[in-house]
VEXKOLDO-446743 format. One record per residue (C-alpha): x, y, z. Coordinates in steps of 0.2 Angstrom, whole numbers, plus 5000, padded with zeros to 4 digits. Example, Ala and Ser with C-alpha at 12.3 -4.5 7.8 and 13.67 -1.06 7.14 Angstrom:
residues 2
506249785039506849955036
***
This chain:
residues 272
500949494983499949524968499349694961497649614962497749614981497549804980495749864980495249964965496849944956496649954937497649914921498449754929498549664913499449804904501149734909501749904914502549954930501350014944501450194950501350264968501150454965500450604973501050744985502250715000500950775012499050815012498951005013497151015010495650945000495751054984497651014981497450834984495950814972496850924959498350814959497450654959496350704945497850744934498750584938497250474936496950544919498750514914498850344920497250294912497850364896499450264897498750104906499750114921499150034937499050184950498950204968498750384975500050434988499850565002500550565020499150605032500450665044502350695044503250635059504950635053505450815051507150905052506451045063505151055076504351205066504151105050502451065043501750905051499950895044498250975044497550855057497550665056495750625053495450775042496950715031496350535031494550585026495350685011496250525006494650425007493750564997495150544983494850354983492950374981492950514969494250444957493950254961495850224965496750144979497750254991499350235002499950335017501350315029501150265047502350305062501750215077500750065081499150155085499150235067498950065059497150035064496650215062497450235044496750065039494950125040495350255026496750185015497150025005499050025008500050055024501850125021503150095034504450235033506250195029506850255046505550145055505649985044506549885058505249935071504449755073502949815082502549935069502749815054501749685063500349805067500249855049500249675043498849625055497649755048497549645032498049795021499449785009501149845017502449945008504049925017505350065013507150005014508050105027509450215020510650125032510149945027510749825014509549755001509849585009509249645026507549685018507149495018506949505037505649645035504649545023504749395034504049495048502449535038502349345033502549295051501149415056499949315044500049415028500949395012500349565005501949665005503149744994504849834996505250014991507050074988507250254993509150264990510550235002511550365012513150425003514050535015513050645026512150755013511750644998510850484993511350354980510350214971511250054971510449964956511249804961509949794975508449784964508649604958509149554976507549624984506449564970506849384976505949434993504449534986503949654972505149804972504749984969506050124966505650284975506350404962506050574971506650524989508250444982508650614975508550704992510050795000509750775018510550855034510751025026511351155039509651255037508651105043507751095026508150945015508750984998508650884982509050854964507450854954508350874938508950694940507150614941507050554923508850484924508450384940506750324934507450264917508750164925507450084937506350034922507849964913508349864929506549784930505849874945504049824947503449994952503950174953503650294968503550484962503050634973502250774963501550944965500851084955501951204964503451114972504251274977502851314989502451134994502451115013503550955013504950885001504651024988506551024984506550844976504750834969504250824951503250964944501450904940501650974922503150864919502350704924501450644908503050674897504050574910502850424911502550424892504450394890504550264904503050164896504050164880505550104888504549974898503849904881505649894874506249804889504749684889505149634871506949584875
***
């Protein structure tokens, strides 16, 4: 896959990492537009290729009373509005085969959640839409196993896929990033590091996932040093009150400083 396969993608000649960034879930139009505007301004300033991220629904939740979304079509229409208003591509995750065709009408990249990346019918349905497919590595999978997920996309008639590492289970309530997996997965497809989800602390007794946002810059820097092609960062202007994954999100006010540092590191790495 090439970045140019993504409609509306910009700054592809900058030799920067590309960025998937936005809220965990679409909570409403105003919040989505507010976050998108800030990130677009920052990425344009820093010449970072950018894809706005937002889940139109959250099917994988710890408890039945957890927030799952504002309505499928309503959220997808907001994603389309973000794309139109700011002239940027968008990505959202899908959870069942019927989601693929629906979401493909509104977004540019379809994301396969980590827990579902071995679901052949789902991966094939995403590939057959002709959209770029983001394959999130299962927390329970080896880097080497991801070559089979990429091959499913190819066997379905598409070569537009990349892999995203979102950490590996480390005991019951923690995640760890094994940076040895990055060069392995880059043999199969461009590889993204999901910084914020790899800092989750799942399976808490309260049924609400915890996280370590204080480690975001540490993990992101290590990813850039190890030649990831892209970064995935969830952000919100009020993480404490976000309806999903607030415990591991980056505060929007901290994004520009982080990305400025990462671009500087990337320039250094490129010169070696």
